Residue, then its C-alpha position, 0 to 999 in steps of 0.5 A: m616239537n622243535l624250537p626255532k634256532y633263536f631259542k638257543s640264546i636262552l637255552w645255552f645250557a641244554d643240548f638244543n638238538n634234544i630239547s622239545l617243547e613237550k618234554d621241556k616245557n617248564v624249562i623253556l617257559f621259565q627261561t623265556l620269562e627270565k631271559g627271552r625276547m618278544e619273539h620267544l614269547r610270541f612263539l610260545a603264546k601261539m604254541l601253548g596259549a597265552k593263558t598257559i604262560y600267565n598261569f606258569a608265571k603266577k605259579n612259579s613267581k617266587r622262583f623269578s629273579r625279578k618281581s616284575i615278571v608276573p605283572f608283565a605276564k599279566t599285562l600281556f597274557d591275562k585279559p583279552s583286549p578289544v584292541p590288537h594285543p602287543i604280542d600279536k604285532 
């Protein structure tokens, strides 16, 4: 699957024409959590599921440059909410 063009800004080091969500999922998730915007997260949540993003953040917590990434991912993706979720806006 091809990614939207706005992913180029966080995957500057990759050959964007040859990157795919299926084979490069870990790199895409890592870069999105490190450098991405909400539009990146929204897209990945729709394609992979919110739980996948949170589980990836937890599993790779020691690799991130900021300690706040895992709590951020937990807030956005870990628990269902009775009110509209911020990621859905």
